[in-house]
C-alpha positions as CSV (number, residue, x, y, z in Angstrom):
1,M,170.2,7.5,360.6
2,L,169.1,10.8,359.1
3,S,165.6,11.4,357.9
4,S,167.0,12.1,354.4
5,Q,168.6,8.6,354.4
6,I,165.3,7.0,355.4
7,R,163.5,8.9,352.7
8,R,166.1,8.0,350.1
9,S,165.9,4.3,351.1
10,F,162.1,4.3,351.0
11,L,162.1,5.8,347.5
12,S,164.8,3.6,346.3
13,Y,163.0,0.4,347.5
14,F,159.9,1.3,345.5
15,K,161.9,2.4,342.4
16,T,163.6,-1.0,342.3
17,H,160.1,-2.6,342.4
18,G,158.8,-0.8,339.3
19,H,157.5,2.5,340.8
20,T,158.2,5.9,339.3
21,I,159.5,8.5,341.8
22,V,157.2,11.5,341.7
23,P,158.4,14.8,343.3
24,S,156.6,16.0,346.4
25,S,153.8,18.6,345.8
26,P,154.2,22.0,347.4
27,V,152.5,22.3,350.8
28,V,150.5,25.3,349.5
29,P,149.1,24.4,346.1
30,Y,149.7,27.1,343.4
31,D,147.5,25.6,340.7
32,D,144.3,24.3,342.5
33,P,142.0,26.9,344.0
34,T,139.9,24.1,345.5
35,L,142.6,23.3,348.1
36,L,143.8,25.5,350.8
37,F,146.8,23.3,351.4
38,I,148.0,19.8,350.5
39,N,146.6,17.4,353.1
40,A,147.5,14.2,351.3
41,G,150.1,12.7,349.0
42,M,147.3,11.8,346.6
43,N,146.3,15.4,345.9
44,Q,148.8,15.7,343.1
45,F,146.9,12.9,341.3
46,K,143.5,14.5,341.5
47,E,143.2,15.1,337.7
48,V,144.1,11.4,337.1
49,F,141.4,10.3,339.5
50,L,138.9,12.5,337.8
51,G,139.8,11.1,334.4
52,K,141.1,14.5,333.1
53,S,144.7,13.5,332.9
54,K,146.9,10.4,332.3
55,R,150.4,9.7,333.5
56,D,152.9,7.7,331.6
57,Y,153.4,5.3,334.5
58,Q,151.1,3.0,336.5
59,R,152.9,2.9,339.8
60,A,154.2,5.9,341.7
61,V,156.0,6.6,344.9
62,S,156.7,9.9,346.6
63,S,157.7,11.4,349.9
64,Q,155.2,14.2,350.5
65,K,156.3,17.4,352.4
66,C,154.0,18.0,355.4
67,I,153.5,20.3,358.3
68,R,152.3,18.9,361.6
69,V,150.3,21.1,363.9
70,G,148.8,20.6,367.4
71,G,145.2,20.4,368.3
72,K,142.5,17.7,368.2
73,H,143.4,15.2,365.5
74,N,146.2,17.5,364.4
75,D,143.8,19.8,362.6
76,L,144.2,23.5,362.4
77,E,142.0,25.2,364.9
């Protein structure tokens, strides 16, 4: 099974259970100078958490792009 098939199956499952599919954020954020890079799938909802923005859905699902690096706890060293 390909990773793209797993991703599609994951997103499809949650969509059938009432979630809205939200596109992945870029790994390097272009509109948030407080972040060096996206380190969590929740970063794209920062404005919602801060009460500055609202979405037209209550449930969301995404498959966030990521980069894995070596080192202690997979942090950049």
